[in-house]
N, C-alpha and C positions, 0 to 999 in steps of 0.2 A: 455459635451465633452468630449470622451476617451482620452487618452495621445496621440496614435498614430496620430490621426487626428488632434490634438493641435500638433503635433511635425511638421506634412507636414504643415501646415498652414503658423506655426512660419519660417520653413526651405524656403519654397518660399518666402515669404515677402522680407528673406536677399536674394534673390538668389544664395542660395547656393545648388546642387544639391546632389542627394542621393550620387553621390559618393564622392564627393568633401568631406561630412558630414562624412560618413565610413575612407577616407586617415584621414583624422582630428582626429576622435575619435579614430579610430586604432581599426576599427568596419570591419565586414564586409559587403561586401555590400547587401548581401543576408539579414543579422541581420537588416541593416536601413531597408530595404525591408519589412520586418517582422514587425516590429514594427510600422512603419506608417500603415498597414495594418489591427493592431491590435491582428495578428496573436499570439504575444508573448507579453510577460511584459517584460519589459528591467529590467535587474540586478539591484540594488544600484550603483554600478561601473560604467556602460554603463548611468545611468540616470546620476551622477555626472560629468561624462565627456563631454558627451551632454550638458548639461543645460550651461555648461562653454561655449563650442562652440557657443548658438543661442544666449545667454546672458538672458537666462529666466530662474528663478526659478521653479522646479517641484516638490517642496518639499513635496507639498499636496500626487503627485503620490509616492514617496517613502512611506508612510505610508501602513503599511502591513494590512490588509480587517480583521475585527473580525473575530475566528477561527468558525468555520461551527460545529455545531454538528453535532455526527454520531449517529445516529439510526440503531442499529440490532435488529431484531427480528428475532426467532424462531416457526416460529408456524408448526406444524405437524397434516395432518389433516387425519382423517382415514374416506376415504368414504365408503369402504368395507370391512368389518371385516371377512368375509369369504376368500378374496382373500388377507389379512394379513394372517391368520394361514393359505393357504394353502402356499403361499411363506416360511411362518417359517419352515414348514414340510419340504419342498421342501430342503431348506436350511439345515436341519439338518439330511437331506438323502442322501446328497451329499457330506455332510461334516462332517461326526457323528465320524471319526477320529479323525480330529483336535480340534473339539470339545471337545472330551473326553481327548484329551492329554494336551489341555490348561486348562482343570478343572483338572486334576492331577496334575499339574505343580501347580495350585494355591494351590493347597489341601497341596502339599510338604512344598510352603513355609509359609505357614498360621501355619502350625504344626511341623515346622524344629524343633525349639527346644524340644519337647516331643519325637520328632522320635529321633534325638538326645542322650536323657535320654535314653530312650529304650532301643536303640544300645549299649551304656554302660555300661547300669543295665545288659545287656545278656552276654556282652564280660566277665563281671567281675564275673558273676555267683552269681547274687544278686537274 
């Protein structure tokens, strides 16, 4: 049985309205409604306050569930090699200046020390 359903049963058996429970717990009426309809899981604080009011132990609800492992897959399917080649050609045709500039910048960064030494040698007349 889910927590909200169990809380509703206990609350109705004690003849406490949702409004009374919300006022005693210091929570909004909407929060109590959402907890009882199992739309949200109560925080540990809310769980503690509610369990004091209804005089029930909800400690098993406070336990956090086991973490869910996440799996990320990256799959690239090339179904049409001609389309890929044509797309690459279009990319190069439309952005050749940007590609050239980026290539030049990468080359300058990778050869910075040699370029610097060449300039220093040329300046000093060696």
